[in-house]
C-alpha positions, -999 to 999 in steps of 0.1 A, spaced: 640 -548 -144 612 -526 -159 599 -518 -124 633 -506 -113 637 -486 -145 604 -468 -139 615 -462 -103 649 -447 -113 634 -426 -141 619 -401 -117 652 -395 -100 673 -388 -131 685 -352 -134 672 -344 -169 685 -314 -187 653 -306 -207 617 -315 -213 626 -332 -245 651 -355 -228 626 -365 -201 599 -371 -227 623 -393 -247 629 -415 -217 591 -415 -209 585 -427 -244 611 -455 -242 597 -467 -209 561 -465 -222 571 -486 -252 587 -512 -229 555 -513 -208 534 -517 -240 556 -547 -251 553 -563 -217 515 -559 -217 514 -574 -252 534 -604 -239 511 -607 -209 480 -607 -232 496 -634 -254 502 -656 -223 467 -650 -208 452 -680 -227 477 -704 -214 485 -691 -179 457 -666 -169 467 -661 -133 503 -650 -138 493 -630 -169 467 -612 -147 494 -604 -121 517 -591 -148 490 -569 -164 481 -555 -130 518 -547 -123 523 -530 -157 492 -509 -151 506 -497 -118 540 -490 -133 523 -471 -161 504 -449 -136 536 -443 -115 556 -434 -146 530 -409 -158 526 -394 -123 563 -390 -116 576 -380 -150 548 -356 -158 557 -337 -126 594 -337 -135 587 -326 -171 565 -297 -159 595 -282 -140 621 -286 -168 631 -260 -193 625 -266 -230 650 -268 -259 641 -244 -287 655 -243 -322 665 -207 -330 676 -194 -363 694 -160 -362 684 -136 -390 721 -131 -399 755 -139 -386 756 -129 -349 778 -134 -319 769 -163 -296 773 -139 -267 746 -117 -282 722 -147 -286 730 -158 -250 723 -123 -237 690 -122 -256 678 -153 -238 695 -148 -204 689 -111 -199 712 -87 -181 726 -109 -154 763 -116 -164 764 -150 -147 733 -161 -164 747 -149 -198 779 -168 -192 760 -200 -183 737 -196 -214 767 -189 -236 786 -220 -224 754 -241 -228 748 -229 -264 784 -235 -274 784 -270 -258 749 -280 -269 756 -271 -305 793 -281 -306 802 -247 -320 838 -245 -332 838 -207 -334 814 -191 -309 823 -156 -320 803 -158 -353 771 -178 -353 758 -184 -388 721 -180 -397 715 -217 -391 693 -233 -365 708 -237 -330 694 -253 -299 688 -231 -269 677 -242 -235 650 -218 -224 
């Protein structure tokens, strides 16, 4: 199951670096637990424990190789706190630039990501922006 999870992890379409890093952390924790179990069994059944340790080492290397490549290509989520009450459109334009389609996509993402009930007036509170 763990081998399949590591295999599938590289193919997931992550939205941000933070999301991919969260999954890498969860899978690393599962690998750590598996290795700890293998070490505990090593005294009683050394051959199977050795095979399990070797397999988890290979999985750990594959996970690092695959997810580090994916993480390097992903945008990051930043917390931004406007100085005062501003329009979400203005914040989207600040990050997306002059391309109207990019501004619309950024606007929609900010509204959805932060579950904003009123996008017209963004209070001076931290909001997540995918950059």
